[in-house]
C-alpha positions in Angstrom: 22.9 -8.1 0.2 21.1 -11.5 0.7 17.6 -11.3 -0.9 15.0 -13.6 -2.1 14.8 -13.5 -5.9 11.3 -14.4 -7.1 11.3 -15.3 -10.9 8.0 -14.1 -12.6 8.8 -15.7 -15.8 7.7 -18.9 -14.1 4.1 -19.1 -12.8 3.2 -17.6 -9.3 0.3 -19.6 -7.7 -1.9 -17.8 -5.5 -3.1 -19.9 -2.5 -5.1 -17.7 0.0 -5.4 -14.3 1.4 -7.2 -12.2 3.9 -7.1 -9.4 6.5 -6.8 -10.3 10.2 -8.0 -7.8 12.9 -7.8 -8.1 16.6 -9.4 -5.1 18.2 -8.6 -6.2 21.7 -5.3 -6.9 23.5 -4.4 -10.8 24.1 -4.0 -12.2 20.7 -1.1 -14.4 19.6 0.0 -15.7 16.3 -0.7 -19.5 16.2 2.2 -21.9 15.3 2.5 -22.9 11.8 5.0 -24.4 9.3 5.4 -23.1 5.8 6.5 -26.3 3.8 6.5 -24.9 0.2 4.4 -21.7 0.3 5.5 -18.2 1.0 3.7 -15.7 3.3 3.3 -12.0 2.9 2.3 -10.0 6.1 1.6 -6.3 5.7 1.0 -4.8 9.1 -1.5 -1.8 9.2 -1.6 -1.0 13.0 -0.1 -2.2 16.2 2.5 -4.7 16.6 3.0 -8.5 17.4 5.7 -10.7 18.4 6.7 -13.9 16.5 9.6 -16.3 16.0 10.8 -17.3 12.6 12.5 -20.8 13.0 13.2 -20.0 16.7 14.5 -16.5 16.0 12.4 -13.8 17.8 11.0 -10.8 15.7 8.5 -8.2 16.2 6.4 -7.0 13.2 5.5 -3.4 13.4 2.9 -1.1 11.6 3.9 -0.2 7.9 6.4 -3.1 7.7 6.1 -5.8 5.1 7.4 -9.2 5.8 8.1 -11.9 3.2 8.3 -15.3 4.9 9.8 -18.0 2.8 9.1 -21.7 2.7 10.6 -24.2 5.3 9.8 -21.6 8.1 8.2 -22.4 11.4 6.1 -19.1 12.5 4.9 -19.0 16.1 3.6 -16.3 18.3 5.9 -15.6 21.3 3.6 -13.4 23.4 0.1 -11.9 23.7 -0.5 -8.5 22.0 -0.9 -5.4 24.1 -2.7 -3.3 21.6 -5.0 -3.7 18.6 -3.7 -5.4 15.6 -4.6 -5.3 11.8 -2.7 -6.9 8.9 -3.1 -8.4 5.5 -1.8 -11.8 4.8 -1.2 -13.7 1.5 0.0 -17.2 0.7 1.4 -18.1 -2.6 3.9 -20.6 -4.4 6.5 -19.5 -6.9 10.2 -20.3 -8.2 12.8 -18.5 -6.1 16.1 -18.6 -4.7 18.5 -16.9 -2.2 20.9 -14.4 -4.0 23.7 -12.0 -3.0 23.1 -8.9 -5.1 26.3 -7.2 -5.8 26.4 -3.6 -4.3 27.0 -2.2 -7.8 24.0 -3.8 -9.1 21.8 -2.7 -6.1 23.0 0.8 -6.4 22.0 0.9 -10.0 18.5 -0.4 -9.1 18.3 2.3 -6.5 19.4 5.2 -8.9 16.9 3.9 -11.6 14.1 4.1 -8.9 15.2 7.5 -7.7 15.4 8.8 -11.2 12.1 7.5 -12.1 14.0 5.6 -15.0 11.9 2.6 -16.5 13.6 -0.6 -16.6 13.1 -3.6 -19.2 13.7 -6.6 -16.9 13.6 -9.4 -19.5 14.4 -11.7 -16.7 11.3 -10.7 -14.8 12.8 -11.0 -11.3 11.6 -9.5 -8.0 14.1 -9.0 -5.2 12.9 -8.8 -1.7 14.2 -9.0 1.8 12.7 -10.7 4.9 11.3 -7.4 6.0 11.2 -3.6 5.0 9.4 -0.6 5.9 6.7 0.5 3.3 7.2 4.2 2.5 4.1 4.7 0.4 1.5 2.9 2.5 -1.5 4.2 0.4 -0.2 2.6 -2.8 0.5 -0.9 -1.1 -2.8 -0.8 0.8 -4.7 -0.2 -2.5 -3.1 -3.3 -4.1 -3.8 -5.4 -1.2 -7.4 -4.3 -1.4 -7.5 -5.1 -5.0 -6.0 -8.6 -4.6 -8.7 -9.4 -1.9 -11.4 -8.2 -3.9 -10.4 -9.9 -7.0 -9.9 -13.3 -5.4 -13.1 -13.1 -3.4 -15.0 -12.9 -6.6 -16.2 -15.8 -8.9 -14.3 -16.1 -12.1 -14.7 -18.9 -14.6 -10.9 -19.5 -14.2 -8.7 -19.0 -11.2 -5.9 -18.0 -13.3 -6.5 -14.2 -12.6 -5.8 -15.1 -9.0 -2.3 -15.9 -9.9 -1.8 -12.9 -12.1 -2.9 -10.4 -9.4 -0.6 -12.2 -6.9 2.2 -11.6 -9.5 1.2 -8.0 -9.8 1.3 -7.7 -5.9 4.8 -8.9 -5.9 5.8 -6.4 -8.4 4.2 -3.6 -6.3 6.2 -4.9 -3.3 9.3 -4.9 -5.3 8.9 -1.4 -6.2 8.0 -0.5 -2.6 11.3 -2.1 -1.5 13.4 0.0 -3.9 11.4 3.0 -2.8 12.5 2.1 0.8 16.1 1.6 -0.2 15.9 5.1 -2.0 14.7 6.8 1.2 17.3 4.8 3.5 20.2 5.9 1.0 19.4 9.5 0.9 18.9 9.4 -3.0 15.4 11.4 -2.6 15.9 14.9 -3.6 15.3 17.0 -0.5 13.2 19.9 -2.2 10.3 17.7 -3.4 10.4 15.4 -0.6 9.5 18.2 1.8 7.0 19.6 -0.6 5.1 16.1 -0.6 5.2 16.0 3.2 3.9 19.6 3.4 1.3 18.9 0.6 -0.1 15.9 2.6 -0.1 17.9 5.9 -1.9 21.0 4.3 -4.1 19.2 1.9 -7.4 20.9 1.0 -9.9 21.5 -1.9 -8.1 24.9 -2.3 -4.7 23.6 -2.6 -3.2 24.4 -5.9 0.1 24.8 -7.6 0.3 28.5 -7.2 -0.3 28.2 -3.3 2.3 25.6 -3.1 4.7 27.8 -5.3 4.0 30.8 -3.0 4.9 28.8 0.1 8.1 27.4 -1.2 8.9 30.7 -2.7 9.2 29.6 -6.3 7.4 30.6 -9.6 4.7 28.1 -10.5 6.4 27.1 -13.8 9.8 26.3 -12.1 7.9 24.3 -9.3 6.0 22.3 -11.9 9.3 21.7 -13.9 11.2 20.7 -10.7 8.4 18.4 -9.4 8.1 16.6 -12.6 11.9 16.1 -12.8 12.1 14.7 -9.3 8.8 12.9 -8.7 8.2 11.7 -12.4 4.7 13.3 -12.3 3.1 16.4 -13.1 2.2 18.3 -9.9 -1.4 19.2 -11.0 -1.9 15.5 -11.7 -0.3 14.5 -8.4 -3.0 16.8 -6.6 -5.7 15.2 -8.6 -4.5 11.6 -8.1 -4.2 12.2 -4.2 -7.9 13.2 -4.3 -8.8 10.2 -6.4 -7.0 7.9 -4.0 -8.7 9.3 -1.0 -11.9 8.7 -2.9 -10.9 5.1 -3.7 -10.0 4.1 -0.3 -13.2 5.5 1.2 -15.2 3.8 -1.4 -13.7 0.5 -0.6 -13.4 0.6 3.1 -16.6 2.6 4.2 -20.3 2.7 3.5 -20.3 6.6 3.4 -22.5 8.1 0.7 -20.8 9.1 -2.4 -21.7 12.7 -1.8 -19.9 12.7 1.5 -17.0 11.0 -0.2 -16.8 13.7 -2.8 -16.6 16.4 0.0 -14.1 14.3 2.0 -11.9 13.9 -1.1 -11.6 17.6 -1.5 -13.8 18.0 -4.5 -15.8 21.2 -4.8 -19.0 19.4 -6.0 -20.4 16.0 -6.8 -20.9 16.5 -10.4 -17.0 17.6 -10.7 -16.0 14.7 -8.6 -18.1 12.1 -10.6 -16.8 13.4 -14.1 -13.0 13.4 -12.9 -13.4 10.1 -11.1 -14.8 8.5 -14.1 -12.1 10.1 -16.3 -9.3 8.7 -14.0 -10.8 5.2 -13.4 -13.0 4.7 -16.6 -15.9 3.9 -14.1 -18.3 5.7 -11.9 -17.8 5.9 -8.2 -20.8 3.5 -7.6 -19.3 0.9 -10.1 -15.9 1.2 -8.4 -17.4 0.6 -5.0 -19.2 -2.4 -6.5 -16.0 -3.7 -8.3 -13.6 -3.3 -5.3 -15.8 -3.4 -2.4 -15.9 -7.1 -2.1 -12.8 -7.6 0.3 -14.6 -9.1 3.3 -13.0 -6.6 5.5 -13.5 -6.9 9.4 -12.1 -3.7 10.2 -13.2 -0.2 8.9 -10.0 1.5 9.5 -9.0 4.2 7.2 -5.3 4.6 6.3 -4.1 7.2 8.7 -1.5 8.7 6.2 -4.1 10.0 3.7 -5.3 13.6 4.4 -8.9 13.0 5.6 -10.6 15.9 7.4 -10.8 15.9 11.1 -14.7 15.9 11.1 -14.7 12.7 8.9 -12.0 11.0 11.0 -14.2 11.6 14.2 -17.3 10.2 12.4 -15.4 7.0 11.4 -14.0 6.5 14.8 -17.5 6.7 16.2 -19.0 4.4 13.8 -16.1 2.0 14.3 -16.7 2.2 18.3 -20.5 1.6 17.6 -19.9 -1.4 15.5 -17.3 -2.9 18.1 -20.2 -2.5 20.8 -22.7 -4.3 18.5 -20.2 -7.2 17.9 
């Protein structure tokens, strides 16, 4: 398989980044030429049509595109729906490589088994396009990149480091996509994760999940750890924390409302656990990661937000659109 191999032992130079949103149809990507810079596009909603060096492509929601240097990008037709996507430009040392099937299978198996690798070559292998399976994880990484690069620092070297971390996150996301595509994901816990997301609530526990799947709690805990690489109780808590993080970064909802929305029983419990997990209070987290200059308050639809909060957010978004 022909992939772009980016060498992280050499510097990765951050250039610029942002989030683009067109709430109304009729937008078209402008024509531009990437001489030496890469561009990453991670589409959040909608789709749009472009040509890359004259070859037509359609970029869909939940797809990540890595556009290499010496590429002309041009919109080919106007959009028919709302569009929202992150974009990042950077420079790096790279080359096209043909990875042997055996090597690729090894990487896929390591990712499926959650086996850590010690990549002394520090290389990330990425295709032109792939589907992001864990949208929430990638969304958080792009939010953190935008927040960091939009803040003042006495040196801009941190911008390059967080761009490098973003590439590592995308490399892992690509391997996860390959795991899904090749069927290496074990079916029992895959169905469990889907069911947990669909039935998430403040009262969801290991015991209720075990009862639904007709397993003992001890066996379920052991199986989940083996197949997902994480303790189930920690997985449930991490999901709550991730919901809270996204709401803190992408809305102005009061922290008390966020605690309820993220399925915590009370504010004090939320504040205690959030600080334990993130090493900062919810207010500090919002101040630290809220500087992303977003022009769209859309919440990741894959996270389990209660229906009444989703309606509230939709109403706030519509009111903001009318004001603007």
